[in-house]
N, C-alpha and C positions, 0 to 999 in steps of 0.2 A: 504494500500500500504506500501511497504518497499523498501528501497534503497539497491540494491545488490552490490553496489560498482561501477556499470556502468550505471544502469537504474532503474527507478521505476518499481516495479513488483506488480501486483494486486494479493491479496490473495483471493482465491476462498472462497465462503461462506461455513461455517461448517454446521453440522446438529444438531438437537436438542440434548442437553446433552453434547456436546463437549465443550472443553475449549481451547482457543487460547494460546499457550505457545511459547517459544522461544528456538530454538536449534541451537547453534553456530551462532546466529545473524539472523536466518531464522525463521519466524513465521510458526508454524505448528499446526494443529488441533489435540488434543488428546481426547481420550474417558475416561470417569470416571465411575468406577463401584460404583453405589450408596450405596451398602452394605459395601464394604471394603474400598472405597475411593482410590483404586489403579488406576493408569492411564496407558494407553497404546496408541500406535499409530498404525493406519492402514497402512499396507505396501501392495502396489499393485505390483504383479509380472509383470515384463516387457515382459516375455515370454508368459504368459497365460492370463493376465489381471485380474486374481483372486485376491481377497483381503484377507489378512491374518493379524492376530495380530502380533505385534513385540515381543511377549513373550508368555509363557505358561499361562493358566488360573491360577490365584492365585499367580503368580510370582511377586515379588516386583521390579524386574529389568530385563533388557535384559541381556542375558548371556554374561559374559566376558571370560569364559573358559568352558570346558566340565565338570569341577567339581565345578562349581559355584552354591552352594546350594540355594542361593537367587533366582536363575532363574529356579529351578526345578518346582515350582508351586505346586498346590494342587493335591490330589489323588481323582479320581472319579470312581464310579462304574456305568455302564450303567443302566439307568432306576431308579437309587436310588436318592431319594430327598436329598437335602443338609441338613443333620442332624448333621453336625459337623464332620462326618467321614472323610471328604475331607482334613481337616487340618492335616499337618504332625505332629503337636504336640498334636493332639486330643487323648483322651483316649477312644473315641467311636469306637467300632469294629463292 
């Protein structure tokens, strides 16, 4: 539970592999990529109910602008295994 300034609020249980973090005084569950250690939050669309990541795969942060290179994420080719090509700084072609 946490105090939201008016009442105690129960935090729903997370899922396996998630970590409870704090965003502006509100506890939220975040996901952690076991390979890179990058964290992200699931965002649920209020219009469709679909769940999305809050950033691109491989991005180290949520975008702060359209030219925020840290939010671009990795490059992937359909059907190709992760062999290093996906990193923007990789020499693998």
